[in-house]
N, C-alpha and C positions, 0 to 999 in steps of 0.2 A: 427474573426480575419480579419483585412482588409489588404490592400496592404502594409501599413506600418509595418505589422507583417509577411512579407514573410519569414523572417529568421526562424520563428517558424514552426517546422515540425509536431508536435503532441501536443495533449492535454493529460495531465496525471492527473488522479484522485489519490490523496494521502489520505490515511486513517489512517496511523500509524506514525512511527518514522520520516517520511519525513515532517510531518506537522510542522507548527510554534510551537515553544516551546518544541520540542522533539529532541533527540540526533542526528539524521541524517539530521535534517533540515540544518545543516551547508553546506551540499552538495548543497541544493537549493540556499542558500545564495551565495555560490561561483558562481553558474550558473547565478544568477541574476546579480552579480557584473561584470561578463564577457559578459553580454548581451545575454546569451544563454537560459534564462528562465525569465518568468514574471508571477506574481500572477494574476489569472483571477478572481476567486471568491470562496466564501464558497459555498458548494453544498452538495447534497446527492444523493444516487442512486435512480432510479425510481423503481427498483425491490428490493426485499428483498434478502439478501445474509448472510451467516454465517460469522461473524467476531469473531475470537477466539484468545486466547493467547496460544502460545506454550512454548517451553523451554525458560527460561530466560525472560519470559513475552514478547517475540517477537510476534507482531501482524501478523495474517494471514487472508486474505480474501479468502473464499473458493467458488469455482465456482459451486455453487448449487443454481441457481436463484429460488426464491420462498420459500426458507428456511431462517430462521434468521430474520433479521431486515433490514429496509432501513438504509444504512450506511452514516453517516456524514463524510465529508472530505473537502479537498481543491483542487481546480483545477488550474493547471499551464500549460501555453503554453511553449513548450521547443523546442530547435533546435535539429537537428540530432546529433550534438556533445553531447548535454546534454542528449539525449536519450541513447546514448552509455554509458555515465558515470553512468546513473541511472540503466541501464541493468547490468553493472558491479557490482554496489553496491548490487543489488537484486539477483545476481547470476543466471541470466537467462541461461547462458551457462553451469552452473554447476548443474542444476536441482533443484535450491532452489525455485525460483518463475517463473511463466509464465505470460507474458503480453498479455492480451485479451481486446477486446472492451467491454465497459460498458456504459449504458445510465445513464446520471445524470441530475438532475434539479438544476439550479442555481436560487438563490433568486434574482430576478430582481426588479427594482423599481415598475413595474406594474404587478408583479406576478411572476410565475415560468417560466423559460426558459429551455426547454429540449435540450440536445445536446449529442453527442457521444464523448467519450474520451477513454483512455486505462487505465487499472489498473493492478497492480501486484498481481496475485493470487497465493496461495499456489500451488506448483507443484502437478500435478495429481498423482504422484507416492506415495504421503503420505497424500493428502488432506482429503480423506474419513476417514482415521485413526485419524487425528487430530479432525475432527468433532465428531466422536464417543467418543474420549478421553474427549472432553468437555461436554459430556452428551447431545450432540446435542442442546446445549444452547450457545448463543453468545451475543455479545454486539452490540449496535447501534452506538457507537462511541468509539474510543480509546482516553481516557482522562487521566489526571494525576492519577486518581483512578485505571484504568486498567493497567497503566504503572508502578504502584508501584511494585518494585522488579525487574524492567528491568535491565538486565546486558549488558553493552556495549561489543562489539566484543572483544576488547583488554583485557577484564577482564574474558572472558570465557576460559574454558580449551583449550589449543592450540594443545593438542595431539589428538583431535577428530575433524573430519570435521563437518560442520554444519548439513549435512544429517545424520551423525552418532549421533549427539546430538538430532536430531528430532526422529530418530528411538528409541533411549534409552528413550526419553520422552514418546512416545506413547506406549512403551512396559511396562512402569512402572505402578504400581497400585496405 
C-alpha cells in the first residue's frame, strides 16, 4: 500500500462469508462504497490451518498452524472505521472470533508475494472443540459447496446467543 492508501489501516484476510458471493460480503461492499475498504487480491495462507463449518454452516478458521490445509481467500485493505465494523460483525468483543496476524501469499504477475494480514479465528474458548467435532478434518476453501445449508443470522433461533449455539453444536453427537 502506497502513500495514496494512507487511509487504510489494516490488511484483512477473508475466508468465509465476507468473500465475494457470500451473505456477509454486503458489509465489504458498503465499506468499499464509502472508501473504507478496497479489494487487494485473491490469496491463500502460507501455513496450513483448519477451516471447519460449525452450527448453521458458519465457517471458522482455527488457530492451529500446521493442521488442516492452506486456506484460500481474499485480501482487503481496510480503514480503522472498517476494522471496527468488521470486529462488530465478527463479535470480537463478545468472544465469537479473535483477530490475529496471518501470513498470506498473493498471486502476483511474476509469482507469489508474501505479506502479513489479519484474519478472524474461532475464539480460543471453543476452537479446539470445533476441531474435534469436525473429526479434525477441514476444508481448503469455503465455497458454495461448503456453504450449502448456511443459515443467516436473522433466520437462526433468536432466544440463544451465538456462543450458546456453538456450545450446543459441539455437544451434539
